[in-house]
C-alpha positions in Angstrom: 19.4 22.7 -28.6 20.3 19.1 -29.4 21.8 18.5 -25.9 18.5 19.7 -24.3 16.3 17.5 -26.5 18.4 14.4 -26.1 18.4 14.9 -22.2 14.7 15.4 -22.2 13.9 12.4 -24.3 16.2 10.2 -22.2 14.3 11.2 -19.2 11.0 10.3 -20.8 12.3 6.9 -21.7 13.6 6.2 -18.3 10.5 7.4 -16.6 8.2 5.7 -19.0 10.0 2.3 -19.1 9.8 1.4 -15.4 8.2 -2.0 -14.9 7.2 -4.1 -12.1 7.1 -7.4 -14.1 7.9 -10.4 -12.0 10.5 -11.8 -14.5 12.8 -8.8 -13.8 13.2 -9.4 -10.0 15.3 -12.3 -9.1 15.4 -14.1 -5.7 18.2 -16.4 -4.2 17.8 -20.1 -5.2 17.1 -21.2 -1.7 14.3 -18.7 -1.5 12.9 -19.8 -4.9 12.9 -23.4 -3.8 11.2 -22.6 -0.4 8.4 -20.8 -2.4 7.9 -23.9 -4.6 7.7 -26.3 -1.4 5.2 -23.9 0.3 3.1 -23.6 -2.9 3.0 -27.4 -3.2 2.0 -27.8 0.5 -0.8 -25.3 0.0 -2.3 -27.0 -3.0 -2.0 -30.3 -1.2 -3.4 -28.8 1.9 -0.4 -30.2 3.9 -1.2 -28.2 7.1 1.6 -30.0 9.0 4.3 -28.7 6.8 3.0 -25.2 6.6 2.6 -25.0 10.5 6.1 -26.5 11.2 7.7 -24.0 9.0 5.7 -20.9 10.1 7.7 -18.0 11.7 7.6 -18.5 15.5 6.8 -14.8 16.0 3.6 -15.3 14.1 2.6 -18.5 15.9 -0.6 -18.5 18.2 -3.0 -20.9 19.6 -5.4 -20.4 16.8 -3.0 -20.4 14.0 -4.2 -23.9 12.9 -7.7 -22.6 12.7 -6.6 -19.6 10.7 -4.8 -21.8 8.3 -7.7 -24.0 7.8 -9.8 -21.0 7.1 -7.4 -19.7 4.6 -7.2 -23.1 2.8 -10.9 -23.4 2.6 -10.8 -20.7 -0.1 -9.2 -23.2 -2.4 -11.7 -24.5 -5.0 -12.8 -28.1 -4.2 -11.5 -29.3 -7.5 -8.4 -30.7 -9.0 -5.8 -27.9 -9.9 -4.5 -27.8 -13.4 -1.6 -25.5 -13.6 -0.2 -22.4 -11.8 1.7 -19.3 -12.9 3.9 -16.8 -11.0 2.2 -13.4 -11.5 4.0 -11.1 -9.0 7.1 -10.7 -6.9 8.1 -8.3 -4.2 11.1 -7.9 -1.6 11.3 -5.6 1.4 14.3 -5.3 3.7 14.3 -3.9 7.2 17.3 -2.8 9.4 16.6 -1.5 12.9 18.0 -1.5 16.4 16.1 -4.7 17.2 17.6 -6.6 14.3 17.1 -6.9 10.5 15.0 -9.2 8.2 14.0 -9.4 4.6 10.5 -10.3 3.5 10.0 -12.0 0.1 6.5 -12.2 -1.5 5.4 -14.3 -4.5 2.0 -14.2 -6.0 0.4 -17.1 -7.9 -2.5 -17.7 -10.1 -3.7 -21.4 -10.0 -6.1 -22.7 -12.6 -8.6 -25.2 -11.5 -11.1 -27.1 -13.6 -13.9 -24.3 -13.5 -12.3 -21.7 -11.3 -9.1 -19.9 -10.4 -7.3 -19.0 -7.1 -4.9 -16.3 -6.3 -2.3 -17.2 -3.7 0.0 -14.7 -2.0 2.9 -16.3 0.0 5.2 -14.3 2.2 8.6 -15.6 3.5 10.8 -13.9 6.0 14.6 -14.4 6.3 15.9 -13.6 9.7 19.0 -14.8 11.7 20.0 -17.1 8.9 16.6 -18.8 8.8 13.8 -18.7 6.3 10.2 -18.9 7.6 6.7 -18.7 6.3 5.5 -15.3 7.4 2.0 -15.4 6.0 -0.3 -16.5 3.2 -3.5 -15.1 1.6 -5.8 -17.1 -0.8 -8.6 -15.6 -2.9 -10.9 -17.6 -5.0 -11.7 -16.2 -8.5 -14.3 -16.8 -11.0 -12.2 -15.7 -14.0 -8.6 -15.5 -15.1 -7.1 -12.3 -13.8 -5.4 -11.7 -17.2 -9.0 -11.4 -18.6 -10.3 -9.5 -15.7 -7.6 -6.9 -15.9 -7.4 -6.7 -19.7 -7.8 -3.3 -21.2 -11.2 -2.7 -22.5 -13.6 0.1 -23.7 -16.6 -1.5 -22.0 -16.4 0.8 -19.1 -18.7 3.4 -17.4 -18.9 6.8 -19.0 -16.9 8.5 -16.3 -13.9 6.3 -17.2 -14.3 6.9 -21.0 -14.4 10.6 -20.2 -11.2 10.3 -18.2 -9.6 8.5 -21.0 -10.5 11.2 -23.6 -9.1 13.7 -21.3 -5.9 11.7 -20.7 -5.3 11.5 -24.5 -6.3 15.1 -25.0 -3.8 16.4 -22.4 -1.1 14.1 -23.8 -1.6 15.5 -27.4 -1.6 19.1 -26.0 1.6 18.7 -24.1 3.3 16.9 -27.1 2.2 19.6 -29.4 3.5 22.2 -27.1 6.8 20.4 -26.8 7.2 20.4 -30.5 6.2 24.1 -30.7 9.2 24.9 -28.3 11.5 23.1 -30.7 10.2 24.8 -33.7 10.6 28.3 -32.1 13.8 27.5 -30.3 15.9 30.2 -31.9 13.2 32.9 -31.3 12.4 32.2 -27.5 14.0 33.5 -24.4 15.4 30.5 -22.3 14.1 27.7 -24.6 15.8 25.0 -22.6 13.8 25.9 -19.6 10.6 25.9 -21.4 11.4 22.5 -23.1 11.6 21.0 -19.6 8.6 22.8 -18.3 6.1 21.8 -21.0 7.3 18.2 -20.7 6.1 17.8 -16.9 2.6 17.7 -15.7 1.9 18.1 -11.9 -0.7 16.6 -9.5 -1.5 13.0 -10.4 -5.3 12.0 -10.7 -4.8 8.2 -11.1 -7.4 5.7 -12.1 -7.5 1.9 -11.7 -9.0 0.9 -15.1 -10.2 -2.5 -13.7 -12.0 -1.2 -10.5 -12.7 2.4 -11.5 -11.2 3.6 -8.3 -9.7 7.1 -8.4 -6.8 8.5 -6.4 -4.9 11.8 -6.2 -1.4 12.7 -5.3 -0.6 16.4 -5.3 3.2 15.9 -4.9 3.6 13.9 -8.2 4.6 14.7 -11.8 4.5 13.0 -15.2 6.0 13.1 -18.6 3.8 14.7 -21.2 1.0 15.0 -18.4 -0.3 11.5 -18.9 0.7 8.0 -18.4 -0.3 4.4 -17.9 1.4 1.3 -16.4 0.7 -2.3 -15.5 2.7 -4.6 -13.4 2.1 -7.5 -15.9 -0.5 -9.3 -17.9 -2.4 -10.3 -14.6 -2.3 -6.8 -13.0 -4.7 -3.9 -13.6 -4.0 -1.0 -15.8 -3.2 2.1 -13.7 -3.8 5.5 -15.6 -2.4 8.8 -14.6 -3.6 12.3 -15.6 -1.6 15.4 -14.7 -2.3 19.1 -14.9 -0.2 20.4 -17.8 1.0 23.6 -15.9 4.2 24.1 -17.9 2.5 23.6 -21.2 -0.2 26.2 -20.3 2.4 28.8 -19.0 4.3 28.4 -22.3 1.3 29.9 -24.3 0.7 32.7 -21.9 4.2 33.6 -20.6 6.8 32.5 -23.1 8.5 35.6 -24.3 10.2 36.0 -27.9 13.7 37.5 -27.9 12.6 40.3 -30.1 10.0 41.4 -27.6 12.7 41.4 -24.9 15.0 43.6 -26.9 12.3 45.9 -27.7 11.4 46.4 -24.0 15.0 47.0 -23.3 15.5 49.7 -25.8 12.3 51.4 -24.7 13.5 51.7 -21.2 
């Protein structure tokens, strides 16, 4: 029994501890230095540097106009400080060649407003180019916008109550399997079954937008995660199929023996 319990709990820890925190992902030094130079150029609105370093495959006649339009979203104020709030890397290998795209997301604080800046760099053929950038002007700090709060619409609070209820139900069933271990038929299989919920009904706690993924599973039929202090909380609610089946289908060893002797 102990072997099953330890294996299941380790699975719970591994699945529940996945993080997208930018501090975990490390880029090469030359890439980090490039991001710093590009961010400085954006904040100083140095269009000459940005255009000269742009990926030739992305260049066009109106690239300058597009860049001016993007930079117009920066507040007309003196910026105070900036902070890295997200990182991502994506590599591609194909018959036409290979490349790696690096992304960093910054929040810049101004005197009365904020700006979110997404910078994309692409490494190809030994060169590192600016591949794209996106600027969004914000009225509030993203860490405050995405902070967990109960000041939400009723449907989100109902979802939260359901998520907590399903989690408690799954956890209680998990404990019941352990308590009844010696009296159950195939207790190890039931231990795994009650642990996993299927079909993810997800909720972005900041925006209130729902999503559904039928081919998904979650530990204890509920979960929540965030990519950091500046990212929204993403809630997940699963159908506790294994836990429900346990209460209706789990067979005690005594019952199995009785049926065999009768036959």
